[in-house]
DRENZA-203911 format. One record per residue: residue in one letter; x, y, z of N, C-alpha, C in turn. Coordinates in steps of 0.02 Angstrom, whole numbers, plus 50000, padded with zeros to 5 digits. Example, Ala and Ser with C-alpha at 12.3 -4.5 7.8 and 13.67 -1.06 7.14 Angstrom:
// DRENZA-203911
a506604971650390506154977550390506604983550390s506424988850354506844994750357506455000250394
// end
This chain:
// DRENZA-203911
x476035080848658476445075048678476885077148738x476805073948794477165075648855477825071848859x478325075248886478975072048896478915067348957x479125061048951479065056449007479535058349064x479295057449124479695059049183480215053549195x480745055649230481255050749249480965045849299x481105039649289480815034449331481345031549378x481115028449433481595025049478482025019949442x481735016649391482115011649353482705014849317x482595020949291483135024449257483705026149304x483515028549364484025030249415484395023949436x484025018449446484335012249468484825009649416x484655010249352485105007849300485755011749300x485715018349312486315022449315486755020349374x486445019149432486815017149491487145010349481x486795005749447487084999149434487714999849390x487665004149340488245005149295488825008449333x488675013349376489195016749415489545011849463x489135008049500489425003149547489814997749510x489554995649453489904990649413490574993249388x490584999449364491205002349341491715002949397x491465004849457491915005349515492214998549532x491804993249529492054986549544492574984349493x492454985849430492944983949378493594987649387x493554994249400494154998249409494544996049471x494184994749526494524992649588494864985849579x494484981149550494774974449539495374974849491x495314978949439495864979649392496474982849424x496354987849468496904991149503497264986149549x496874982049584497184976949627497584971949586x497334970149527497704965449484498374968349462x498364974749443498984978049421499474978649478x499224980949537499664982049594499964975549621x499584970149618499814963849647500044958849595x500164961349533500364956849479501024953349497x501024946749494501624942849506501774941649580x501364944449625501484943449697501224936549718x501644932849751501434926249775500984926849836x500564921949847500104922149904500484921349970x501044917949969501464917350028502134920850015x502434923850067503064927550056503634922950033x504034925449988504604921749962505224923250005x505524917950030506114918850074506694921650034x507024926750064507594930050032508034932750088x508664933850072509114936550124509274943850111x509384947450165509564954450159510254955150128x510684950250140511364950450110511314950350034x510844946550007510764946349934510524953149907x510054956149943509804962749922510364967849924x510764967749978511304972549985511854971449932x511894965349906512384963749854512124965649785x511504968149781511234970349717510814965249681x510674959549714510264954349682509534956649682x509204956149625508504958249620508064953349657x507584955749697507134951149733506704947249684x506564940949698506174936749652505434938249651x505204942149700504484943449708504394949849747x503804952949743503684958849784503414956949853x503264950549864503044948149929503624944249959x503974947550006504604944850031504584943050105x504984938150123505124936350192505884936650201x506124941650237506834942450247507034939350314x507634936350315507874932850375508174937550426x508654934950464508954938650520509254945250496x509144950450535509384957150517509434961450580x509734967250572509764972150627509304977950609x508814979250652508344984750643508614990950679x508724996350641509015002450670508445006850697x508155004650753507585008150782507775015150806x508405016050826508615022550851508635027850796x508585025750734508595030450677507915030850643x507385028750678506725028250648506395035050639x505965035350588505505040950578504835038750607x504535042950650503895041150679503375046450661x502785044150643502225048650627501665047150676x501435052350711500905051550761500235054150735x499715051450763499045053850748498905059850792x498695065450761498535071550798497825073650782x497505076950830496835079450818496865085850777x496295087550748496255093450706496435099650748x496885103750720497095109750755497725108950795x497935102750809498545101550846499155101850800x499685104750824500305105150784500815100050809x500755097850871501205092750898500785087250930x501025081150929500635075550958500605076151034x500045074051063499955073951135500375068251165x500505068751229500865063451263500445057051260x500755051651240500395045251233499995044651170x500095049451123499725049151060499885042851022x499395040250986499485034150947499935035450888x500395030750877500835031250819500455029150756x500515033150704500195031450640500615026150604x501255027450597501705022550567502415024250586x502865019550574503575020450587503975018150526x504485021850509504935019950455505635019350483x505965013650472506635012850498507035008250451x507695009250447508105004950403508284998350438x508374993250397508644986950422509264985250381x509744982050413510354980050379510534972950400x510954969750360511184963050377511634963350439x511704957750473512074957750536512804959550527x513074958650467513784960250455513874967050420x513334970750412513374977250379513744982250424x514124986850396514484991950437514014995850483x513404997350460512945001150502512734997250565x512764990650561512564986550618513104986550672x513704988850654514254988550701514434995450729x514125000750702514295007550725513875009450786x514195012750833513825015250891513485021850874x513795025750830513485031950805513395031150730x512765030850710512615029550639512705035750597x513095035150544513195040550497512945038250429x512355040650410512055038350347512385041550287x512855046050298513205049050241513745044450214x514005039950256514565035750235514345028750214x513795026350241513575019550226512855019750198x512715015250154512065015050121511695008750142x511065009650162510645003850177510215002350116x509944996350113509564994250055508814993850067x508604992950130507894991850145507654996450200x507074999550188506715003250239506074999450255x505914998950319505294995550340504775000750358x504185000150330503605004250350503164999850393x503095001650456502754997250504502205000850542x501674997050557501114999550598501054995450663x501574991750680501494987050737501604990350805x501854996450807501954999750871501375004550883x501045003850941500465008050957500695014850982x501225015051021501475021351049502235021251048x502535027151061503265027751059503585023251113x503235022251169503515018151222503585010851204x503215008551153503245001551132503845000151086x504105005351055504635004351007505325004351041x505754999551024506434999551052506805006051036x507255008051079507615014351069508325013251044x508505007051033509185005551009509144999950957x509664999250917509664993850866509544987050898x509184982850863509024976150889509034971050833x509304965350847509304959950798508624956550797x508324956250739507674953050730507774946850686x507364941850697507454935550660507144935650590x506614939450581506294939550516505824945550510x505654947250449505144952250434504874950650365x504224951350357503914949850291503414955250274x503284955850209502804960850186502864961850110x502544967150086502544968750015503024974550001x503374974149945503804979549923503354985049894x503294990649931502834995949910503044999249845x503695000349836503905003549773503914998549716x503684992349728503534987749674502804988249654x502414991849695501694992749683501554999849658x501885004749689501755011749672502395015749682x502395021849657502965026249668502925029349738x503505030949766503525034349830503315041549819x502805043849855502535050549844503055055849865x502945062049842503405067449859503415068849934x502825068449966502795069550038503195064250075x503125057950053503515052450084504255053550072x504435055650012505145056849997505435062250042x505065067750050505315073250092505385071050164x504895067250188504925064750257505535060250267x505635055650221506195050950227506865054550219x506895059350173507525062950162507705067350222x507205069350261507355073450320507775069550371x507705062950371508085058750417508685055550383x508605053850319509135050450282509285054650219x509665060150226509745065050172510095062250109x510485057050115510855054450057510525048350026x509895047150042509555041250016509455041649941x509525035949909509405035349837508785031049828x508215034149812507585030549808507575025349752x508025026049704508055021149650508365014549673x508735014849728509095008849751508885006549820x508335009249845508095007249912507405004149906x507304998649942506664995149944506264997550005x505644999449995505195001250049504724995450060x504804991850115504424985850130503894987250182x503264986250165502714987250214502624980750254x502814981150317502794975150360502074972550369x501994965950358501354962750370500854963450313x501004967550263500534968450208500554962350162x499954960050143499904954150100499544956050035x499654952249982499304953749919498544952749927x498174956549889497444955549886497314948749855x496914944349886496804937649859496544937849787x496764932949748496554932549678495794931949672x495494928149718494764927249717494404933949724x494664938249768494344944749778494434949149716x495034949049687495164953149627494694951149570x494674944549556494244941949502493514943149518x493334942249582492644943149603492414950349593x492834955149608492654962149598492534963649525x492984961149482492904962349410492284958949384x492164952649403491584948949380490934952149403x490924954149468490324957449494490214964149460x490764967649446490704974049411490404973349342x490644968249306490384967049238489634965249242x489454961149292488754959149299488314965249313x488544969749357488164975749374488084980249313x488624980949274488584985249214488084982349164x488104975749154487644972549107486924973249131x486814972349195486134973249223485904980449215x486364985149227486194992149219486024993949147x486414991349100486274992749029485614989649008x485474983549033484834980349017484254984249045x484314986449107483784990349138483694997049103x484255000049082484205006449046483875005548979x484035000148944483714998748879482964997548888x482784993748939482074992448952481714998848969x482035003249008481715009549026481635014048966x482145014048921482095018248860481535015848815x481455009348809480905006648768480225008548797x480185008548863479555010448896479405017748883x479915021948887479815029048876479625030448803x479915026848756479745027648685479015025648674x478795020348707478105018248701477635023548728x477835026748783477405032048812477375038048766x477935039648732477935045248685477495043848624x477455037548604477075035748545476315035948558x476125035748622475405035748638475095042648628
// end
């Protein structure tokens, strides 16, 4: 009695189950991360956040504020082996604090982060190079995005980078807002889970059919 060889159907069934599981996990992760996030940003004021009012949603649209660009952290894209960015190197992202127009930090010519506390840090990808970013504080009319620390914890690397510029920051009381980031659409989340379940069921059916075929071959 010969042992039956592995068939393409058996390999295909395994791949269907793997891809299905990936779809279910990805869709589930998106559901958890975006739980309660509205499809459109919820209007809120920076003054309310600075007063300790909890934001009503992780998808926020903040009104007029002062962006402290002169105190920004900038991360550049560097090629492998480079220790410093080349001139004109593309900016990977920028992190800078924003404060309400009446906040003490908005009125200081020399910012001292040891004496005053800001409530919101903006993580932005909108500047292509250092030359595009303003070099002094500027009043902006609005900013919207997702509260990242409402989705995930701030990593240790991110904490060390931020603390290098803002040594007295309290991560428990600061909101990290990713500018322009929107929630994953509900249709996509549900679609990934539904497609994943379908792939797993197809894979299990194909695996069962293949096992029955192999048992029949062993019985001959």
